Structure formats: structure tokens, C-alpha cells
N, C-alpha and C positions, 0 to 999 in steps of 0.2 A: 545156653540152649540155642540151637540153630533151627531155622526154618528150612523148608525144602529148597529154597532158592539161595541158600548160604548166608542169609542175613541173620544176625543175632537178635534175639528178643531182649530188650533192655531189662535189667534186674528190676527197675521201677515198675514195669508193667507186670512182671510176674508176682511181685509183692502186692501190687494193687488188686490183681485178679484173685489172689489168695485171701486178702482181707474182705474183698466183696463177697467171696463165696462163704466165708465164715459168717459175715453179717446177715446175708440173705438166709443161710441155713438156720442160724440161731433165732431169727425173727419170724420164720415162716413154717418150720417143721412142726408136725403134730406134737401135742403136749406128751404123748406116750413115749417119745423117743427118750432114751436114757439121759443124754446130755441136757436135754431141755428140763427133765424132771430134776436133775442134779442142780442146774442153775436156779430153777424156781425155788429151791430150798435154801439158798444162801440168803442169810438174814443180816443186813447191815444196820437196820433201824427196827428194833423190836416194836411190834404192834402197828406197823405201818407197811403192809404188803405192797400197796401201790407205790409208795416212796422207794421201796427196794427195787422194784421192777423199773421204775422210772430212772433210778440212778444207773442201773445196768444198761438200759437203753441209751442213756445220755453218754455213758462211757464208750459204749460200742460205736455210736454215731459220731462222737467227737474224735475217736481214733480214726474212723473211716474218713472224715473230713480232712484230717491232717495228712492221711496217706494219699488221698486224692490230690491235695495241694502239692505234696512233696513229689509225686510221680509226674505231675504236669508242669511244675514251676520252671524247670530248666528248658523245656521245649517251647512253651508259649508265653512266658513272662508272668510277672506277679499279678497283674490285674485280671487277666483271663483265668489264670489258675485259681485265684481267690474266689471269683464268682462262680466258676464251674464247680469248685469243690463245695461251696455253700449250697448252691441250687441243686446240684446233683445229690448230695447227701440228704437234703431235706425232701426232694422228690422221692428218693428211694425209701426214706423213712415213712412217707405217706403211702407209697405203693405196698411196702411189705406190711404195714399195719392194716391196710385194707384187705390184703390177701389172707390175713389171719382169719377172716370170716369164713373162708373155705377150708381151713386147716382144722381137723378134729381136735377138740379139747382146747382150742384157742379161741379168743374173742377180740374184737376190736375195742381198744380202750383209749380214751382221750389222753389219759395220764401217760400212756406209752408213747403216743404221738408227740406230746409236749416234751417228753424226755428225749426222744430222738431229735427234735428240733433244737432244744435247749443245748444238748451236747454239740450239735453241729455249729450252732451260733457261738457257743463258748470257745470251741476250737479255733474257729475262724477269727474271732475277736483277739485271741492270744496271738495268732499268726500276724494279724494286722499290727498289734501292739509291738511285737518283736521287730516287725519290719520298720516301724517308726523309730524304735530305739537304734537300730543299725543305720538307718538313714541319718539320724541326728549325729551318731558317732563319726560317720564318714564326712559330714559337713563340718564338724568341729575339728577334724584332723586336717582339713585342707587349709 
């Protein structure tokens, strides 16, 4: 995809914008929207609706964190991408959770916020662990 000035938009940016759009839509749209109703009826753990919702939020924000890191890593390096991905996903998780107060049929839940943050922290911990493994392999190869 090209901009007006002939510059190409990197595929990383397009994918990041797509994932951001999906995350914001799924976490802020009114409960009456059909996709939200469908997602709310998915049961992973019987008898624990908050756990199901928190797992969904964790998966969504873990994926977002990984995509933010992936989109930024080559341009700004590991450390900056690591922190921007973590802080950005956690800030968006808090913001979208607070915005649910203004969305019909939705309410602010601490379990959702914790799910958002746990998903982001889990993804970034896995990224950091993977980075340490690859650094160790590189050092052993030299």
C-alpha cells in the first residue's frame, strides 16, 4: 500500500493497526453487537464467567503486546520495543476498560482489567525469555 507521496506503508504498521482496531472494538462496543454477544457466550471454564472473560481479555491483550513488539522491534531495538509494547498494551487495557462504563450493556470489571494486564505481562515475559535464550545461543556459538 502506498501513500500520496509514493512512500510505502510497512506491513508491520498495517497489521498493528488491524490488531489495534480489533482489540478496541471487542473491548468497547456495546453488548448488543452480535460479535460481542457471540464472544460472551464462549465458555472455557464452566461455572466461572469472570474467568472465561478474563482469559479472553488476557489472550487479546497478550496478542496485542506481541504484535506491538513485533511491529516496533526492527525500527527501535529490543529495549524500547519491549517497554513500549508492555506500557502501551497495559495503558490501552486500562483505557478500554474505563470506556466500557459509557458503552451500553457493558460495565467496568476489575477481573477484565487484570486479565488485560496479565495477558500483556505474560506475552512480554515470553518475549524477554525468548530473547535471553537467543542471546545465550549466540554467546555459546562464538
